[in-house]
Rosetta silent file (secondary structure, phi, psi, omega in degrees, C-alpha in Angstrom):
SEQUENCE: MFSGTSGNAQYVVSKTTAILAPSERFELPTEDLLNSNMNKCTFCEALTLNPKFCGKSCAAKFNNANRNSRSKESRLRTSNAMSGRKNPSAKNPELHPRWCGIRFHNCSNCGKHMTNPKRNTCSKSCLDNIRSKNGTLKKRISYRGFVFQSSWEVRIAEFLDQHDIKWTQPKKRLLWKDSINRKTRTYLPDFYLEEYDVFIDVKNPFKQKTDADKIKHLKEQFNLFVGDLESTYDYLARLAGLEPACVH
SCORE:     score description
SCORE:     0.000 S_00000001
   1 L     0.000  138.885 -178.681  141.729  160.081   60.810 S_00000001
   2 E  -114.102  149.333  176.560  145.523  159.998   60.941 S_00000001
   3 E  -141.963  158.567  179.971  147.837  157.049   61.435 S_00000001
   4 E  -177.822 -179.563  178.572  151.575  156.591   61.695 S_00000001
   5 E  -134.597  152.608  174.380  154.457  154.869   63.405 S_00000001
   6 E  -144.250  106.362 -175.375  157.265  155.954   65.653 S_00000001
   7 L    67.189 -124.359  177.249  159.905  153.354   66.406 S_00000001
   8 L   -93.982   -1.837 -176.400  158.048  150.220   67.495 S_00000001
   9 E   -94.829  144.723  176.048  154.846  152.141   68.475 S_00000001
  10 E  -116.981  148.674  179.205  151.853  152.601   66.249 S_00000001
  11 E  -142.121  147.980  173.167  149.211  155.275   66.600 S_00000001
  12 E  -137.391  125.341 -174.719  145.819  156.108   65.111 S_00000001
  13 E  -125.322  130.918  175.982  144.149  159.407   65.991 S_00000001
  14 L   -89.955  176.864 -178.267  140.615  160.546   65.167 S_00000001
  15 L   -76.962  -16.606 -175.330  139.552  164.161   64.799 S_00000001
  16 L  -112.972  -19.828 -174.391  137.777  164.228   68.145 S_00000001
  17 L  -132.464  148.113  172.255  139.782  161.962   70.483 S_00000001
  18 L   -86.449  122.740 -172.300  143.333  161.321   71.484 S_00000001
  19 L   -90.673   -8.059 -178.179  143.868  157.612   70.987 S_00000001
  20 L  -100.463  121.390  177.118  147.078  157.237   72.946 S_00000001
  21 L   -72.604  161.895 -179.939  146.747  156.759   76.698 S_00000001
  22 H   -57.101  -32.042  179.623  149.364  158.367   79.002 S_00000001
  23 H   -72.249  -15.996 -178.912  151.017  154.955   79.485 S_00000001
  24 H  -107.665   16.133 -178.476  151.484  154.690   75.717 S_00000001
  25 L   -66.028  149.407  174.483  152.956  158.168   75.226 S_00000001
  26 L  -152.945  159.991 -179.999  156.007  158.564   73.028 S_00000001
  27 L   -89.474  123.223  175.626  157.937  161.412   71.511 S_00000001
  28 L   -95.730  149.587  174.926  157.322  161.963   67.809 S_00000001
  29 L   -64.108  156.875 -177.892  159.775  163.731   65.621 S_00000001
  30 H   -58.296  -37.454 -178.863  158.957  167.304   64.716 S_00000001
  31 H   -65.481  -39.688  178.487  158.229  166.385   61.121 S_00000001
  32 H   -64.371  -41.408  178.535  155.651  163.799   62.148 S_00000001
  33 H   -61.582  -42.453  179.820  153.913  166.297   64.408 S_00000001
  34 H   -68.188  -41.187 -177.363  153.744  168.828   61.618 S_00000001
  35 H   -68.635  -35.861 -176.876  152.596  166.295   59.029 S_00000001
  36 H   -95.708   -1.885 -179.290  149.816  164.839   61.203 S_00000001
  37 L    57.711   35.816 -178.189  148.772  168.164   62.785 S_00000001
  38 L   -98.209  150.000  178.199  149.014  166.579   66.213 S_00000001
  39 E  -127.830  166.722  174.625  149.604  168.352   69.533 S_00000001
  40 E  -100.366  137.871  175.798  150.450  167.343   73.066 S_00000001
  41 L   -64.820  133.133 -178.607  147.920  167.823   75.839 S_00000001
  42 L   -63.540  -29.226 -175.793  149.161  170.518   78.197 S_00000001
  43 L   -91.956  -53.381 -174.953  148.091  168.505   81.247 S_00000001
  44 L  -105.475   -5.992  177.123  148.722  164.816   80.499 S_00000001
  45 L    66.280   19.152  174.367  150.930  165.177   77.394 S_00000001
  46 L   -76.884  154.260  178.784  148.848  162.703   75.393 S_00000001
  47 E   -72.317  136.464 -177.645  148.694  163.192   71.620 S_00000001
  48 E  -153.055  156.515  174.087  145.642  165.093   70.462 S_00000001
  49 L   -88.910  -12.390  176.964  144.328  167.075   67.526 S_00000001
  50 L   -70.054  152.975 -174.428  142.941  169.720   69.896 S_00000001
  51 L   -68.256  -29.454 -173.843  145.083  172.827   70.205 S_00000001
  52 L  -132.883  -45.706 -177.494  145.759  172.637   73.960 S_00000001
  53 L  -123.050  153.548  179.648  143.993  169.840   75.856 S_00000001
  54 L   -80.067  -17.476  178.945  142.959  166.334   74.888 S_00000001
  55 L  -170.969  177.972 -178.064  139.550  166.698   76.559 S_00000001
  56 H   -66.664  -33.044 -178.642  137.385  168.603   79.033 S_00000001
  57 H   -62.607  -47.487  179.501  138.654  166.573   81.969 S_00000001
  58 H   -66.078  -37.332  179.023  142.281  167.598   81.443 S_00000001
  59 H   -63.357  -42.077 -179.959  141.263  171.208   80.826 S_00000001
  60 H   -67.047  -43.454 -179.974  139.311  171.306   84.091 S_00000001
  61 H   -62.942  -41.232 -179.674  142.106  169.678   86.089 S_00000001
  62 H   -65.893  -45.911 -178.168  144.691  172.066   84.671 S_00000001
  63 H   -67.780  -38.710  179.185  142.566  175.170   85.290 S_00000001
  64 H   -66.003  -36.501 -179.236  141.598  174.095   88.815 S_00000001
  65 H   -69.378  -26.806 -176.581  145.230  173.455   89.751 S_00000001
  66 L  -108.178    7.983 -177.622  146.261  176.933   88.599 S_00000001
  67 L   -92.181  137.178  176.109  143.200  178.877   89.700 S_00000001
  68 L   -77.174  152.804  179.024  143.384  181.197   92.700 S_00000001
  69 L   -65.572  143.477 -177.247  140.740  180.883   95.433 S_00000001
  70 L   -79.863  148.809  177.568  137.729  183.107   94.929 S_00000001
  71 L   -80.582  163.917  178.253  136.997  185.989   97.241 S_00000001
  72 H   -62.816  -35.739  179.674  133.794  186.295   99.249 S_00000001
  73 H   -64.676  -40.019  179.839  132.715  189.226   97.083 S_00000001
  74 H   -66.322  -41.889  178.976  133.112  187.129   93.941 S_00000001
  75 H   -66.396  -36.065  178.815  131.102  184.253   95.388 S_00000001
  76 H   -65.806  -40.307  177.587  128.386  186.645   96.521 S_00000001
  77 H   -62.334  -42.005  178.767  128.099  188.129   93.019 S_00000001
  78 H   -65.455  -41.525  179.295  127.737  184.627   91.542 S_00000001
  79 H   -62.012  -41.855  179.089  125.152  183.673   94.158 S_00000001
  80 H   -67.669  -35.607 -179.813  123.068  186.768   93.405 S_00000001
  81 H   -70.021  -32.674 -177.672  123.331  186.141   89.671 S_00000001
  82 H   -88.864   -4.015 -177.412  122.189  182.504   90.058 S_00000001
  83 L   -61.739  129.339  178.758  119.330  183.339   92.417 S_00000001
  84 L    90.500   -7.302  179.069  116.032  182.009   91.127 S_00000001
  85 L   -87.606  164.474  177.988  117.558  179.686   88.519 S_00000001
  86 L   -65.431  132.306 -177.806  117.133  175.934   88.404 S_00000001
  87 L  -138.762   88.125 -176.054  119.606  174.277   90.732 S_00000001
  88 L   -61.383  -20.733 -176.849  119.380  170.446   90.785 S_00000001
  89 L   -85.973   -7.370 -178.677  122.080  170.201   93.458 S_00000001
  90 L   -69.731  136.508 -177.446  120.149  172.268   96.022 S_00000001
  91 L  -116.912   -8.408 -177.470  118.978  170.192   98.968 S_00000001
  92 L  -114.479  101.970 -177.659  117.328  172.766  101.210 S_00000001
  93 L   -64.898  -21.029  178.513  113.983  173.998   99.809 S_00000001
  94 L   -69.233  -36.367  178.744  113.812  176.711  102.451 S_00000001
  95 L   -85.708  -20.956 -178.227  116.952  178.341  101.052 S_00000001
  96 L  -127.796   79.222 -175.830  116.075  177.489   97.455 S_00000001
  97 L   -64.637  -19.356  179.231  112.306  178.040   96.993 S_00000001
  98 L  -108.716   31.640 -175.796  112.612  177.498   93.242 S_00000001
  99 H   -56.069  124.553  176.858  114.715  174.364   93.566 S_00000001
 100 H    57.737   18.449 -179.365  114.829  172.421   90.287 S_00000001
 101 H    78.062    2.485 -179.231  111.921  174.453   88.958 S_00000001
 102 L   -84.739  134.144  179.134  109.508  172.642   91.324 S_00000001
 103 L   -87.231  114.399  178.277  106.901  174.842   92.965 S_00000001
 104 L   -88.532  145.154  168.190  106.836  174.209   96.676 S_00000001
 105 E  -141.777  164.031 -173.565  103.831  174.955   98.849 S_00000001
 106 E   -98.379  148.081  174.492  103.115  174.305  102.502 S_00000001
 107 L   -62.069  135.192 -177.219  100.734  171.827  104.094 S_00000001
 108 L   -66.857  -17.141 -177.910   97.626  173.657  105.282 S_00000001
 109 L  -102.110  -55.775 -173.541   97.831  171.915  108.651 S_00000001
 110 L  -103.661   -9.856  178.042  101.464  171.386  109.708 S_00000001
 111 L    82.511    7.029 -179.357  103.297  173.707  107.283 S_00000001
 112 L   -67.903  145.527  178.771  105.498  170.951  105.844 S_00000001
 113 E   -66.796  136.782  179.964  106.929  171.549  102.335 S_00000001
 114 E  -131.746  153.802  177.639  104.964  169.780   99.593 S_00000001
 115 L  -120.512   -7.009 -179.782  105.445  169.316   95.855 S_00000001
 116 L   -84.003  110.574 -175.911  102.098  167.723   94.927 S_00000001
 117 L   -72.100  -13.171 -175.977   99.968  170.523   93.420 S_00000001
 118 L   -87.951   -6.700 -177.467   96.771  168.456   93.683 S_00000001
 119 L  -123.677  148.114  177.116   96.807  168.270   97.493 S_00000001
 120 L  -101.635  -12.985  179.198   96.606  170.878  100.231 S_00000001
 121 L  -126.421  153.846 -174.862   97.762  168.567  103.045 S_00000001
 122 L   -84.096  -17.201 -177.551  100.796  166.295  103.296 S_00000001
 123 L  -154.006  168.510  179.034   98.983  163.307  104.840 S_00000001
 124 H   -68.892  -32.398  178.449   95.553  161.934  105.661 S_00000001
 125 H   -64.550  -39.858  176.329   96.039  162.716  109.340 S_00000001
 126 H   -66.572  -36.782  177.546   96.575  166.393  108.488 S_00000001
 127 H   -63.589  -43.123  178.704   93.490  166.289  106.263 S_00000001
 128 H   -64.287  -36.898  179.570   91.410  164.853  109.102 S_00000001
 129 H   -66.459  -40.937  177.139   92.736  167.506  111.456 S_00000001
 130 H   -63.102  -42.093 -179.683   91.782  170.278  109.041 S_00000001
 131 H   -62.947  -39.588 -179.164   88.324  168.784  108.647 S_00000001
 132 H   -69.863  -25.980 -178.290   87.788  168.658  112.395 S_00000001
 133 H   -81.354  -52.040 -173.952   88.837  172.314  112.761 S_00000001
 134 H  -118.746    2.737  175.423   86.922  174.084  110.016 S_00000001
 135 L    63.352   50.397  179.987   84.655  171.383  108.585 S_00000001
 136 L   -82.039   61.837  179.260   85.909  171.437  105.011 S_00000001
 137 L  -123.252  160.586  177.493   83.435  168.751  103.950 S_00000001
 138 L   -62.877  -39.709  177.052   80.569  168.742  101.477 S_00000001
 139 L  -126.904  126.584 -177.630   78.216  168.067  104.384 S_00000001
 140 L  -143.780  138.283  178.874   79.143  169.084  107.907 S_00000001
 141 E  -131.740  129.203 -177.633   77.260  169.327  111.171 S_00000001
 142 E   -97.951  136.743  177.682   78.805  170.787  114.304 S_00000001
 143 E  -150.603  119.262  179.258   78.069  169.393  117.746 S_00000001
 144 L    56.024   33.766  179.570   79.975  170.206  120.945 S_00000001
 145 L    84.677   -2.164  177.147   82.893  171.532  118.931 S_00000001
 146 E  -100.898  150.413  179.070   83.118  168.349  116.834 S_00000001
 147 E  -109.970  127.046 -178.893   82.386  168.200  113.118 S_00000001
 148 E  -115.837  158.401 -176.715   80.335  165.291  111.784 S_00000001
 149 L   -96.234  -12.394 -178.525   79.607  164.161  108.252 S_00000001
 150 L  -150.019  161.102  178.095   76.006  163.038  108.763 S_00000001
 151 H   -69.452  -27.205  177.339   73.008  163.577  110.994 S_00000001
 152 H   -61.481  -42.046  179.721   73.218  159.933  112.084 S_00000001
 153 H   -63.322  -39.219  179.041   76.590  160.583  113.683 S_00000001
 154 H   -65.533  -40.266 -179.430   75.169  163.574  115.573 S_00000001
 155 H   -67.193  -35.749  175.887   72.246  161.507  116.857 S_00000001
 156 H   -67.120  -41.326  178.315   74.615  158.795  118.096 S_00000001
 157 H   -62.536  -40.760  177.535   76.729  161.446  119.837 S_00000001
 158 H   -64.825  -39.854  178.544   73.595  162.847  121.511 S_00000001
 159 H   -62.550  -43.097  179.592   72.579  159.352  122.582 S_00000001
 160 H   -63.904  -39.694  179.714   75.965  158.722  124.158 S_00000001
 161 H   -68.910  -38.394 -179.352   75.810  162.024  126.043 S_00000001
 162 H   -62.297  -30.954 -176.958   72.274  161.368  127.280 S_00000001
 163 L  -108.159   19.950  173.948   73.385  158.083  128.862 S_00000001
 164 L    54.540   41.189  175.151   76.726  159.392  130.177 S_00000001
 165 L   -99.706  116.476 -177.682   78.815  157.208  127.891 S_00000001
 166 L   -70.475  134.824 -178.892   82.199  158.830  127.334 S_00000001
 167 L  -144.690  165.614  174.832   83.212  159.055  123.709 S_00000001
 168 E  -154.331  161.421  174.057   85.683  160.831  121.435 S_00000001
 169 L   -90.829  124.883  177.934   86.446  161.174  117.761 S_00000001
 170 L   -60.797  132.156  179.197   89.594  159.255  116.753 S_00000001
 171 L   -93.009  -28.516 -179.984   92.265  161.669  115.551 S_00000001
 172 L  -104.592  138.514  178.358   94.644  159.070  114.133 S_00000001
 173 L   -72.037  149.071  176.719   93.663  156.708  111.381 S_00000001
 174 E   -85.364  133.888  176.590   93.775  152.973  111.974 S_00000001
 175 E   -93.082  125.423  179.079   96.276  151.045  109.874 S_00000001
 176 E  -135.054  151.910 -175.433   94.931  147.752  108.572 S_00000001
 177 E   -96.998  122.859  174.985   96.299  145.158  106.172 S_00000001
 178 E   -86.027  101.617 -175.039   94.387  144.394  103.014 S_00000001
 179 L   -70.297  -23.293 -179.342   95.240  140.715  102.533 S_00000001
 180 L   -73.906  -51.468 -179.630   93.647  140.591   99.071 S_00000001
 181 L   -92.315   -3.632  178.800   95.634  143.438   97.503 S_00000001
 182 L    56.645   49.983  178.798   98.524  143.056   99.971 S_00000001
 183 E  -132.289  155.043  174.195   98.523  146.730  100.899 S_00000001
 184 E   -96.222  121.803 -176.476   98.436  148.695  104.144 S_00000001
 185 E  -118.393  172.824 -179.216   95.414  150.989  104.223 S_00000001
 186 E  -120.594  155.030 -178.470   93.957  153.512  106.652 S_00000001
 187 E  -149.229  137.069 -179.811   90.531  153.798  108.248 S_00000001
 188 L  -124.316  102.403  178.047   88.933  156.472  110.415 S_00000001
 189 L   -73.539  174.154 -175.928   85.837  155.381  112.404 S_00000001
 190 L   -81.568  -41.780 -174.123   83.275  157.815  113.805 S_00000001
 191 E  -136.264  156.692  169.629   83.595  157.174  117.549 S_00000001
 192 E  -134.329  124.562  178.335   85.836  155.526  120.105 S_00000001
 193 E  -101.233  103.135 -174.559   84.498  154.443  123.493 S_00000001
 194 L   -65.668  -35.136 -178.244   87.501  154.274  125.780 S_00000001
 195 L   -63.626  -33.178 -177.974   85.586  152.632  128.647 S_00000001
 196 L  -107.476   -3.964 -179.910   84.629  149.684  126.433 S_00000001
 197 L    52.276   56.330 -178.979   87.622  149.869  124.066 S_00000001
 198 E  -140.725  143.953  175.242   85.459  149.717  120.960 S_00000001
 199 E   -97.787  141.187 -179.760   85.206  151.732  117.747 S_00000001
 200 E  -120.968  133.194  177.254   81.786  152.714  116.410 S_00000001
 201 E  -136.338  121.711 -178.834   81.022  153.542  112.788 S_00000001
 202 E   -95.826  120.738 -179.694   77.537  154.468  111.579 S_00000001
 203 L  -135.729  147.000  175.696   76.859  153.555  107.943 S_00000001
 204 L   -74.645  161.141 -176.175   73.739  153.267  105.848 S_00000001
 205 H   -56.937  -36.399 -179.814   72.874  149.798  104.430 S_00000001
 206 H   -64.860  -43.501  179.966   74.073  150.674  100.930 S_00000001
 207 H   -66.870  -35.583  176.979   77.504  151.754  102.212 S_00000001
 208 H   -63.247  -36.545 -179.156   77.738  148.630  104.349 S_00000001
 209 H   -70.302  -43.778 -178.438   77.119  146.514  101.266 S_00000001
 210 H   -70.557  -30.004 -179.026   79.705  148.258   99.088 S_00000001
 211 L  -102.350   22.772 -174.006   82.321  148.190  101.887 S_00000001
 212 H   -59.910  -42.924 -177.982   81.514  144.665  103.060 S_00000001
 213 H   -67.057  -41.011  179.262   84.963  143.254  102.291 S_00000001
 214 H   -65.722  -43.220  179.597   86.757  146.155  103.973 S_00000001
 215 H   -62.522  -38.119  178.860   84.530  145.954  107.052 S_00000001
 216 H   -61.136  -46.549  179.193   85.212  142.217  107.305 S_00000001
 217 H   -64.936  -38.688 -178.946   88.984  142.769  107.340 S_00000001
 218 H   -65.943  -40.841 -179.885   88.676  145.629  109.846 S_00000001
 219 H   -66.488  -27.061  177.141   86.619  143.574  112.290 S_00000001
 220 H   -72.362  -22.661 -175.200   89.270  140.872  112.193 S_00000001
 221 H  -109.112  -19.299 -177.463   91.919  143.368  113.294 S_00000001
 222 L  -136.494  158.538  173.185   90.021  145.792  115.566 S_00000001
 223 L   -82.090   92.010 -169.503   87.175  145.794  118.063 S_00000001
 224 E  -130.901  138.166  171.167   84.781  147.545  115.703 S_00000001
 225 E  -118.130  130.989  177.603   81.014  147.793  115.314 S_00000001
 226 E  -127.728  127.863  179.613   79.510  148.973  112.023 S_00000001
 227 E  -168.430  174.214  177.349   75.776  149.363  111.543 S_00000001
 228 L   -79.672 -172.400 -172.778   72.908  151.646  110.638 S_00000001
 229 H   -63.680  -48.342 -176.589   71.247  153.997  113.128 S_00000001
 230 H   -65.964  -45.182 -178.702   68.818  151.501  114.716 S_00000001
 231 H   -67.146  -30.144  177.409   71.317  148.657  115.026 S_00000001
 232 H   -70.435  -40.560  174.236   73.873  151.055  116.546 S_00000001
 233 H   -55.416  -49.796 -177.453   71.300  152.170  119.136 S_00000001
 234 H   -62.999  -40.690 -179.003   70.646  148.533  120.073 S_00000001
 235 H   -65.198  -43.894 -179.823   74.343  147.682  120.246 S_00000001
 236 H   -66.343  -35.867  178.502   75.151  150.627  122.507 S_00000001
 237 H   -64.327  -44.350  177.992   72.197  149.823  124.757 S_00000001
 238 H   -66.020  -36.230 -178.518   73.377  146.238  125.218 S_00000001
 239 H   -65.986  -40.129 -177.447   76.937  147.463  125.720 S_00000001
 240 H   -92.427   -2.413  179.646   75.955  149.902  128.475 S_00000001
 241 L    70.591   37.570 -179.712   73.316  147.628  130.015 S_00000001
 242 L   -86.566  156.723  175.754   70.405  149.985  129.328 S_00000001
 243 L   -75.191  146.328  179.937   66.750  149.077  129.458 S_00000001
 244 H   -55.451  -33.532 -178.930   65.047  148.686  126.054 S_00000001
 245 H   -69.899  -17.472 -177.341   62.636  151.509  126.920 S_00000001
 246 H   -93.810    0.254 -173.134   65.552  153.909  127.389 S_00000001
 247 L   -71.795  -48.600 -173.765   67.062  153.329  124.001 S_00000001
 248 L  -101.415    0.000    0.000   65.030  155.759  121.880 S_00000001
């Protein structure tokens, strides 16, 4: 570290930084410059131990001010040379498939760009759509072009058709608020009866017991019936005004 005085000004300079700001610049005699090995920054004229510039900022500003504009050929050569490298500033994954080193892949349903390697679809709605198309489930049963997860669901669908009750499979999940955990969750029932504006979900007794809290919250927010096969038969019969003998 060097120190010295010039007139009424004092200066202290380290080996890495120029300690005098541009507002504190002063002219040193030639002997002082030689004795302290100090130089003037080419851009801002601050005192520095560096040979030409006081820092990277001044060097960049000086070079940019004196640099000629690049030709299209030069920019094209740079673009080709940088192709495939990590580029954190890239914002369009379609033009930069290797953006930031992240491997992009497309959603199997809608084709949207994804970065999560553990999923094949971008949302639950896309997952449900894929399941309905090709039945990518552990257990799947096809009936009238619909894919079901259990034989109970197929039997309910057959029952509805036998008694001319119009039904459909919900394509969009229901959003419901979990007041205990204070989260918004999704739910996809088995059937929707548009004529009666009611959702039907067939579950075995064990599943009803484990999902009791969720079912309670859902019933508070939607017109929903959840039950096993026999109780669902009885509910639909009462709903449609069928005779008890016609139920089974």
